[in-house]
N, C-alpha and C positions, 0 to 999 in steps of 0.2 A: 504494500500500500504506500501512498505518498508519505504518510506519517512515519512508517518504518524506514523508508528510504531516506527521509530527511534526518531522522535520528542517527542512522548508520553513517551518513555523510559527516555529521557533526562529530560523532565518535572517532571517525577516521582522522579528521583534522586535528583532534586533540592529541593524537599519537604521532603523526608523521612529522618528519623534518620538512619544513616548508620554506621555499625561497620567496623573495619579493618579486612579483611579476614585472614591476616597473621601478627599479631602484633609483633611476635617475630623476624621478618625480618626488618632490617633498610632499608629506602628508601625515596627519595624525591618525594612523591606522596600524594594522598588523597583517602579516602574511596570512594568518588564519582567516581573518575577515575577508581579505582579498580573494583567497582561494574558495571560501564559502560562496561568495558572490559569483566568482568565475565558474565554478563547477555547476552552479544552478543555471547560469547563462548558457553554458555549453550543452545543456539538455533541452533547451527551448526548441519549439517547433517553428517552421516557417510562418512568418507573419506575427509572431509573438515578440514581446519587448521587455526590457529592463528599464525601470524608472528609478532615478536617484534624486533625492532632495537634500541640498547642502553639498555642493560640489567642491568649493574652495579651489585649490589648484588642480583638481582632477584625478587624484591618485586612485581612488576606488572606482571612479567612472571609467578611467582608462583600463584598469584591471579587468573590469567587466567587458569592455569593448574588445579587448584582445582575445577573449575566450568565447565570443558570440558564435552560436551555431549559424550555419548558412541561412540567409534570408531572414535574419532577425536583426534587431536594432536596440541601441541603448540611448536613453534620454537623460540628461542631467538638468536639474532646475535649481537656480540660485538667484537671489535678488541682488547679490553683490553690493549690499548697502553699507558695508563695514570698513572698507579701506580705499575708497575712491576709485575702485575699478582695477587696481593693480593685480589682485588675485585672478580676476577674469582674464586679463591679458596673459598672465602666466599659464592659466588653464588652457587657453587657446594655443599658446606656444607649445605646451606639453603634448596636447593632442596631435599637433602636426609632427613634433619630434618623434613620438612613439608610433606614428603611422596608424592611429586608431581612427579608421575612416567611417565605420558604421555607427556613428553616434551624432547626436544633436545636442547642443548646449542652449538652453532656454533661459533667458534672463527675465525674471518676474517672480511674483508671489505664488507659492505652491498651491495655495487655496484656490486661486483662479486658474492656474495653468493645468492642474490635474483634471479639470472638467473636460478637457479636450481629448482625454484618453478613453478608449472603449474598454469596458470590463473584459471582453473576450480576448483582448490582446496582452494585457499586463500580467506577467507571470512572477516577476521578482520586483519588490519595492523596498528600497533601502532608504531609511529616513535618518538623516544626520543634519537636519536644519535647526531652526530655532528651538532651543531646549527649554523654553518656558513650559510650565504645566499646561497652559491653554493651548499652545502650539502643538505639544505632544498629543494632547487629547484630539485636536483637529486632525492630526496626522493619522491617528488610528481610524477616525471616521472616513478620512480620504482613502486609506488603505482598504477598508471594507468596500468602498464604492468602486475603486478601480481594479482590484484584484479578482481574477477569476477563481473559481473553486479549485483548490489544490495549489494556488499561488502562495508565495512566501513573502512575508514582511519581516525585515530585519531592522530593529531599532538600536541605534548606536548610543554609546555613552550611558550604559545602563547603571553605572556607578552614581549618576546624578539623581538626587532625590526627586526633583521636578520631572525628570524624564520618566521615572518609575511611576510617580503619582498620576501624571497625565495619561500615560499608557494604560495603567490599570483602571482608571476611571472610564476611559474609552471602551475597554473590554467589558466593564460592568454594564455600560449602557448599550452594548451590542451583544447580548447573550446569544451564543450559538454562532457568532460570526467567525471567531478565531479559536484555534487551539494554541495556548502558550506552550510551545514544544520544549524550549530550553531557555534558561537564564544563565548565560555564560559569565563567569566572574571577572572582575577587572584585574586580570593578571597580564603578564607580558604577552602571552599567546593571543589573548583577546583584547588587548589594549585597555580601554576604559569599560569593557564589558559590553555585551550585546544581548538583546532578547530576540528570540526567533519564533515567529508566529506563523501558523498554517491557516490559510483561508479555508473555511468549511463551506 
């Protein structure tokens, strides 16, 4: 089943020695997170896509794009409101440098931009955007809206109390929408921790 396969993937990534798929790109993540996203993207079917909120310089987005199955695509959404646009410029340069062609970088608010995606297309959704409790809550609602059944939502920075509260409040308000498959602790392998959710 999808649940068993996802658990097996996470268990494997907890044990294997993992390399950084794009070491030339700076970013606050870890190889385990990159490989989790990449392995899920490699299993996508034609026409399906990966969506990421909170791109920064593009490390996880590029990691996903480099593993995309044929005829699939990656989308990154970031409002780039925090540094005058320099991170966006670096992200675009990194995308070109790494040859990650099957992706699109969208500048805007995730609440608005996610409405353009069809539920039948989104299989993997990585949220690493605004970590306020309200934004995290809204991200869970958005994940429930855009993800097809069997899709995976990954919530980054699980060590953050607002991230956990917002996510859990969203899950409580959407009973039956997600299975909280794993809460990976904030250790070196999983950086600041992640929660892994399966869309039901």
